[in-house]
C-alpha positions in Angstrom: 83.2 54.3 173.7 86.0 56.3 172.0 84.0 54.4 168.5 80.9 55.3 169.2 81.9 59.2 170.1 84.9 59.4 166.8 81.7 58.2 164.8 78.9 60.5 166.3 81.8 63.4 165.6 82.2 62.2 161.8 78.3 62.3 160.9 78.0 66.0 163.1 81.0 67.2 160.5 79.5 65.7 157.7 76.1 67.8 157.9 77.7 70.9 159.2 79.8 70.7 155.3 77.0 69.6 154.1 74.4 71.9 155.1 77.3 75.0 154.1 77.7 73.1 150.4 74.0 73.2 150.0 73.5 76.7 151.8 75.6 78.4 148.7 72.7 78.5 146.3 70.3 81.3 147.3 67.0 82.7 146.5 66.5 85.6 144.4 63.7 87.5 142.7 63.8 89.0 139.3 61.2 91.6 139.3 60.2 92.0 135.6 56.2 93.9 134.1 54.2 93.5 137.8 55.9 90.1 137.6 58.1 88.4 140.6 59.8 85.5 138.8 62.1 83.3 141.4 66.0 82.7 141.1 67.7 79.7 142.6 71.5 81.3 142.3 74.3 80.3 143.1 77.4 81.7 142.2 80.8 79.5 141.1 84.3 81.1 140.8 86.4 77.9 140.7 85.1 77.2 136.8 84.6 79.5 134.5 80.9 78.2 133.3 77.5 79.3 133.2 74.1 76.9 133.4 71.0 78.6 132.9 67.6 76.8 133.2 64.2 77.8 132.9 61.4 75.9 134.4 57.6 75.7 133.1 56.2 74.1 135.9 52.9 72.7 135.8 53.5 72.8 131.8 54.8 69.2 131.2 53.4 66.0 129.5 50.6 66.9 132.6 49.0 69.4 130.5 48.6 66.8 126.9 45.7 66.0 127.4 43.4 64.3 124.4 46.9 64.8 122.7 49.4 62.7 124.1 53.2 63.5 123.0 52.6 67.1 122.3 54.3 68.2 125.9 57.1 65.3 123.7 56.7 67.2 120.7 57.1 70.3 121.1 60.6 70.1 123.0 61.6 68.3 120.2 60.8 70.9 117.8 62.5 73.3 120.2 65.6 71.1 119.1 65.1 71.9 116.0 66.5 75.5 115.9 64.7 78.9 114.2 63.1 78.5 111.3 65.4 81.1 109.8 68.3 78.8 110.3 67.2 75.5 110.7 68.7 73.3 112.6 72.0 71.8 111.3 72.8 76.3 111.1 71.5 77.0 114.6 73.0 73.8 115.5 76.6 74.4 114.1 76.4 77.9 115.4 76.0 76.7 119.2 78.4 74.2 118.2 80.9 76.6 117.3 81.2 78.2 120.8 80.5 75.7 123.1 77.0 76.8 123.9 74.4 73.7 124.2 69.9 75.6 124.6 68.2 72.4 124.9 64.8 71.6 125.8 63.4 69.2 127.5 60.2 67.8 129.4 58.8 65.6 132.8 55.4 65.1 134.0 55.4 68.3 136.2 58.0 70.8 134.4 59.0 71.8 131.3 62.8 73.0 130.9 64.9 75.0 128.7 68.9 74.9 129.4 71.5 76.5 128.8 74.9 76.0 128.8 78.2 77.1 128.1 81.4 79.7 129.4 81.6 81.9 131.4 83.1 83.9 127.9 80.1 83.0 125.5 77.5 84.0 128.0 76.0 87.0 126.2 76.2 85.1 122.7 74.2 82.5 124.0 71.4 84.6 125.9 71.5 86.0 122.3 70.5 82.6 121.0 68.2 81.8 123.3 66.3 84.8 122.5 66.5 84.2 118.5 65.7 80.6 119.2 62.1 82.1 121.3 61.2 84.8 118.7 61.9 82.5 115.6 61.6 78.4 117.0 61.7 76.4 114.1 57.6 75.4 113.8 57.1 74.7 110.1 55.7 71.4 108.7 58.4 69.8 107.1 60.0 69.9 110.7 57.1 68.6 112.6 56.5 65.9 109.6 60.3 64.9 110.6 60.1 64.6 113.8 56.6 62.7 113.4 58.1 60.0 112.1 61.1 59.4 114.0 58.7 59.0 117.1 56.1 56.9 115.5 59.4 54.8 114.7 60.6 54.5 118.1 57.0 53.9 119.5 56.8 50.7 116.3 60.4 49.6 118.0 58.8 49.9 121.9 55.9 47.1 120.7 58.3 44.5 121.6 60.1 46.3 124.0 58.1 44.4 126.4 59.6 46.4 130.5 57.9 49.3 127.8 54.7 47.9 127.4 53.9 46.6 130.9 55.4 50.0 132.6 52.8 51.5 130.2 50.5 49.4 131.1 50.4 49.9 134.1 50.1 53.2 134.3 47.1 52.2 132.3 45.1 50.6 134.7 46.2 51.9 138.6 46.1 55.9 137.5 42.5 56.0 135.1 41.2 58.7 133.3 44.5 61.5 134.6 47.2 63.0 133.0 49.2 59.9 134.5 47.0 56.9 132.6 49.1 58.0 128.6 52.5 57.3 127.5 55.0 60.7 127.9 55.7 59.7 124.0 52.8 59.9 123.1 50.7 57.5 121.2 50.5 55.5 117.3 47.6 57.4 117.1 48.4 60.6 118.7 51.2 61.4 117.4 49.8 60.6 113.6 47.5 63.0 114.9 49.7 65.9 115.7 49.0 69.1 113.9 51.0 72.5 114.1 48.4 74.3 115.0 49.0 71.6 118.3 52.3 73.1 118.7 52.1 76.6 118.5 49.3 77.0 120.9 51.4 74.5 123.3 54.2 76.3 122.9 52.2 79.8 123.9 50.8 78.5 126.8 53.7 76.8 128.1 56.3 80.2 128.0 53.9 81.6 131.0 55.8 84.1 133.3 53.5 83.3 136.2 54.5 79.3 135.9 58.0 79.4 135.6 61.4 79.5 138.2 64.7 79.9 136.8 67.7 78.4 138.0 71.3 79.3 137.3 74.4 80.0 138.3 78.4 80.0 137.6 80.8 82.6 137.7 78.8 85.3 136.9 76.9 87.6 139.5 73.5 87.8 140.1 72.5 90.7 139.8 73.9 91.0 135.9 71.9 88.3 134.9 68.9 89.8 136.8 69.4 92.3 134.1 70.5 90.7 130.7 67.3 87.6 131.9 65.1 90.6 131.5 64.6 90.5 127.5 64.2 87.3 127.6 61.2 87.3 130.1 59.5 90.1 127.4 59.0 87.3 125.6 56.9 85.0 127.5 53.6 85.7 128.4 51.9 86.7 131.8 48.5 84.8 131.7 47.1 83.3 135.0 48.8 80.5 136.9 47.1 77.0 138.7 48.3 75.2 141.4 49.6 71.9 139.9 46.5 68.7 141.0 47.6 65.7 142.6 46.4 62.4 140.7 45.6 59.7 143.0 46.8 56.1 142.7 44.2 53.5 142.4 42.4 52.3 145.5 41.6 48.3 144.5 44.1 46.4 143.4 44.4 45.8 139.5 45.7 42.7 137.1 45.9 42.6 134.0 47.6 40.4 131.4 49.2 41.0 128.0 50.5 38.0 125.5 53.2 38.6 123.6 55.7 36.1 121.8 58.0 36.5 124.9 60.9 34.4 126.9 59.8 35.4 130.0 57.7 37.5 132.1 57.5 40.8 132.6 56.0 41.6 136.2 55.3 44.8 137.0 53.9 45.7 140.0 52.5 49.6 142.6 50.1 49.9 145.0 49.1 53.4 146.6 52.0 55.0 149.0 50.0 58.1 150.5 52.1 60.7 151.2 52.9 64.5 150.3 56.0 65.4 148.5 57.5 67.7 151.7 56.1 65.9 154.4 58.1 66.4 157.3 57.7 62.0 157.4 59.2 61.9 153.9 62.6 60.8 155.1 61.3 57.7 157.1 59.5 56.5 153.5 63.2 56.8 151.9 64.9 54.3 154.6 61.5 52.5 153.9 61.9 52.5 150.3 65.9 51.1 150.8 65.2 48.8 152.4 62.3 47.0 150.5 63.5 47.3 147.0 65.6 50.0 146.6 68.9 49.0 147.5 69.6 46.4 145.0 70.8 43.5 146.3 70.3 43.0 150.2 67.3 45.1 149.6 63.9 42.3 150.5 63.1 42.2 147.4 66.2 41.2 145.7 66.8 38.5 149.0 64.0 37.1 149.0 63.1 36.4 145.5 66.7 36.5 143.7 68.9 35.4 146.4 66.9 33.1 149.0 64.2 31.7 145.3 66.1 32.4 142.9 62.8 33.6 140.9 64.6 36.7 138.7 67.9 37.9 138.0 66.9 41.7 139.7 64.1 42.7 141.5 63.6 46.0 142.3 60.9 48.6 143.8 60.8 51.9 145.3 58.6 54.7 146.5 57.6 57.5 144.1 57.0 61.5 145.7 56.2 64.1 144.3 54.5 67.0 144.0 51.4 65.4 141.6 51.2 62.2 142.8 53.4 59.8 144.7 53.0 55.5 144.5 55.4 52.8 145.1 56.2 51.1 142.1 58.7 48.3 141.0 59.2 45.7 138.6 61.0 41.7 137.8 61.9 39.4 134.9 61.0 35.7 135.8 60.7 32.1 133.4 57.5 32.1 132.6 56.5 29.3 134.4 57.3 31.2 137.5 54.9 34.0 136.6 52.9 33.4 139.1 54.5 32.4 142.0 56.9 35.3 141.7 53.6 37.4 142.1 52.6 35.9 145.0 55.8 36.2 146.3 56.1 39.8 146.1 52.8 40.3 147.6 53.6 38.5 150.6 57.1 40.0 150.7 55.1 43.1 151.0 52.3 43.0 153.2 55.5 41.0 156.1 57.5 44.5 154.9 53.9 46.6 157.1 53.3 43.5 159.5 57.0 42.9 160.6 58.2 46.0 159.3 62.6 46.2 159.4 65.3 44.8 161.7 68.1 46.7 163.2 70.7 45.1 161.2 69.2 46.7 158.2 68.1 49.5 159.6 72.1 49.7 160.3 73.2 49.2 156.7 69.7 51.5 155.2 71.4 54.6 157.6 75.1 54.0 156.3 74.5 53.9 152.1 71.7 56.9 152.3 74.5 59.1 155.1 77.6 57.5 153.0 76.3 58.4 149.8 75.6 61.4 150.2 78.7 63.3 149.3 78.6 61.9 146.0 75.4 63.2 145.1 76.6 66.9 145.0 79.8 67.1 144.1 78.8 69.0 140.5 77.9 72.2 140.1 75.2 71.2 138.3 74.0 68.4 141.0 74.2 71.0 143.5 72.3 73.3 141.3 69.1 70.5 140.5 69.0 69.9 144.1 68.4 73.2 145.3 65.7 73.7 142.6 64.0 70.8 144.0 64.1 71.6 147.5 62.4 74.9 146.2 60.0 73.1 143.6 58.9 71.3 146.8 58.3 73.9 149.5 61.7 72.8 151.8 63.8 75.0 152.5 67.2 75.0 151.2 69.3 74.0 153.8 66.6 70.3 154.2 68.8 68.1 152.8 71.1 67.9 156.0 68.1 68.3 158.1 67.1 65.0 156.7 70.0 63.3 157.1 70.8 64.4 160.9 67.2 62.8 161.7 67.8 59.6 159.8 71.1 59.3 161.9 68.7 59.7 164.5 65.9 57.2 163.4 65.3 54.4 165.7 63.6 51.5 164.4 60.2 51.9 166.8 59.3 55.3 164.7 60.4 53.4 161.6 58.6 50.4 161.9 55.5 52.4 163.5 55.8 54.8 159.9 55.8 51.6 158.0 52.7 49.7 159.7 50.4 52.9 158.9 51.4 52.7 155.3 49.0 49.8 154.7 47.4 50.7 151.7 50.5 49.4 150.3 49.5 46.3 150.2 47.7 46.9 148.2 49.0 46.2 144.8 48.5 45.8 140.8 50.2 43.2 138.1 50.8 44.4 135.0 52.3 41.7 132.9 53.2 40.4 130.2 53.7 37.2 129.0 52.7 34.5 126.9 
């Protein structure tokens, strides 16, 4: 009896501590020219640092349209410094002050990040302003970036994981932005024009789409005031809510023949759940048991350990604002291609039919609860966690509450949830083989 009491006491203590840690981030507002920009802020006085992320939502390669790779090329242009100083001189200026300014994009967002020591805070904002005023948008810059991008794409023609993965999205997300690779195609990059990048930057830097995530050894009131000169460089155009893209409901299969010594099998199926669903914690546990836990997961145990069909086999549920689905992959010997593919289907079918075991549930709980401190041990991790919660429309104490729900999750409730998602069985396959 004392063992159970101690375990419960430890979990409650841990969740209380975690909630306090996450709640150190707060939601503020920067008011500027009639706009209210959300500011996710965490003060961090133990280290003399500053971090700023300008996150433009609905602005990643979701908006590439008929120019796949445009967001990626745009980010690379912004990483080339200013037109006045060029990439080398601008980079050296940042390096001398230990300042980092970088641009990157995902599917749903485009991010400009600034990091520096507290003493260089004002200089960092000054250099950011220089970059926004005078990005290095020249034909010379664009041609250099295109050459590098085309070279990488040519190299990836022999990366069969890349080929199978991209082809999978092409068949399950046909006629949506997810159909195209984020880095573009040989044709789309070859045809990219300077005007395309200029127009993209003009539409990208929109205050209506902006969320600011920042923190460090700085006062939020000072930051709110200092940000206004940056915000003056952004437009204030109309914004639209992000679209939700549905994966193909019917099972599809595509086989690409290459000179390869093994088969690369990528698979995906629908998993209908929203990013802010109250049942996401159940999906997290189910995903961990089915394919996300490495050794011990259903896919790994059946495919590698019991049948020796692959060195590794993974699967997980992806759940974003714009799309949600189950996906995974494995590599196997050429002769085992059909058997391995059918085994994946059988494992998923059995998972829906029989659910998880008590032993699997307890193992998932131990890992998800025990590994949580590793996900919030650094300042940048906590700031990113706070941003993602806000972005998905969840309260900042959501993670602590979710872990409590995981701890109290019963086998009956989890298996009922799994059985309600029969759509996961409609697996599509993209296979590269000989």
